[in-house]
N, C-alpha and C positions, 0 to 999 in steps of 0.2 A: 562584570556580571555576565555579559554576553558570552565570553569565552568559557565561563563556568557552566553555563547552560549547554553549550556545545560539547564541552568536555564530559558533562554528565550523560548526555545523550550518547556520546561515543562510547563511554564506559558501559552503559546499558546495552548498546549494540554488540560490543565485543563480548560482554558476558553472555548475551543471548546466543551468540555464535558458539561460544565455548560450551555453554549448557546444552545447546542443540547437538553438538558433536559428541558429547559424553552421554547424552540420553537420547539416543536415536528414536526410541519409541515414545518419547514424551509428547503430550498434546497440550502443553500449557500455552503454546503460542497460537492457539486456534485448533481447529479440527484436523484430523489426519487428512492428507490429500485424498480426495474422493473423485472418481471418474463419474461424470454425469453424462447421460445421453442427451444430446441437444436435438432440437427439431430436425436439422439437416443431417442427422446421423453422424455428426462430428462429435469428437470427444473433447471435453473441457475438464481440466484439472484445476480445482480451486487452490490458489496459493495460500499457504499458512502465513502467519504474520511474519515469521522469520524470513521466508522467501520474499514477502512483500518489502520488508526493510532492505534486504540485500539488493532487490531490483531497484529500489529508489536510490540507494547509494551508488549503484553501478551507473544509473542514468545521470546522477549528479556529477560523477567523475568523468564520464564519457563526454558530457556537454561542457565540462570545465566551469560549472556554476559554483560560485563562492559558497563555502560550507556554511556561512552564516545564514543562508537561505533555507537550509534543511529544517531547522526547527519551525520556521514559518510554514513550509510545505506540510510538515507533519501536523501542524495546527489547522490545516485546511485553508491557509491564506495563500492565494495564488494571484499575485499582481499581474495585470494585463500588460506583459512585456514579452519580447521575443524569446528571452532565455526561459522564462517560466512556461510559455506556450510550448516550447520544445521539450521541456521537462515533462509536462503533462502528457504530451504525445508519446514520449519514450516510455514512461511508466505504464501507461494504459496499453500501449502496443505490446510491451514485453510481458505484461500480465494476461495478454490475449483478450482484452476487453474492447479494444479498438483496432480498426484496420483502416488504412487510408482508402481502400477501395469501397468498403461497405459501411464504414463509420462505426459508431458505438453500438455494441451488441447488448440489448436490454436484458436478455436472458442471462448472459454471462455476468453482467453487472449485478443482477439480482442474486445469483449464486455466490458471488464474491463479497458483496457489500450488504445484501438484503437483510441478513441477521434476523430472520423470522418475521419480517413484515408480510402483510397480505400481498400476495403476488399481483393480484388484479389492480390494487391501488398503486403499487410500485410501477407497474407497466403503464397504467393510464397517465400517471404523473410524468413518467419518462417520455412517453410518446408525444405528449403536449409540448414538453420542453424541447425535445429534439426537432419537432416540426417548426418551432419558432427559431431554432438555432442552427439549422442545417440549410445553409444557402451556399451557392457556388463560391468557392474561394480558391485563389491560386496558391495560397500559403498553406501547406499541409499542417504545420504546427498550429497556426491560428484556427484552422478548421477543427482539429482535434480538441483544442482548448475550449472552443465554443460548445462543442457537443459534450465534452466531459464535465463541464460545469453543471450540467443537468443532474449529475450524481454527487454533487458536492456535499449535501447534507448526509447522505449515506456514507461517503468517504470519511467525513469527520466522525461519525458515530463508530465506524469500523476501527479507525485509528485510536480513538479515545478508549473504547472497550478493550482493545488488545494491548494498548500501552499500559492500562491499569492492570491487566493480567500479567504483563511482563514485570511490572514493579512488584506485584504480589509474589511472583515467582522468585524474584531476587530476595525479598524479605524471608520467604520460606527457606530458601537455600542458606541464607545467613543464619537463620535460627537453627537449622539442622546441623550445620557444620561449624558454626561460630565464626567462620572466616569465608569470605568470598574472594577467590583468586581471579584477578582481572588479567594477570599475565600468565599465559599458559606455561611459560618456562618456570614459573614459581612453583608449579605442582611437582616438579621432578625431585 
């Protein structure tokens, strides 16, 4: 059963990559990447869901984390262990939401995961959580993990909403074409 779930997720990911490469202007995986001006005049590009998934898979592979953990992570289950802590750090750093020097960026988290929430409520909740979870720590993975857990509810909502969109897109594609090709070579 566990391998079926991993296989299903892998098929969805492969399909989303294939769909993304054939429909470059499609926005079914979230919004188009938009450049937002941030307070310090830096530019932040919000990752769409496909980029998010690709970043997560890259971190999983780079850190050599067993693939069985991926469905747990997508469900927002992050056990407090060194592997998971480093995965959280890798994902957040590569999405430009976290930096070892400055910590978690509330504004960027809001733009990536906020999904229409009231900004002031989001910010207040994040500031309180970060104040309680930002203490000196010699382990950069543990430090990132503690801070990023402040955004766990938003992370879960983001993944749930976008995963449902992905599943709906697969259903539409199947309905329109009658067949969904999971193997790019099968299209030739």
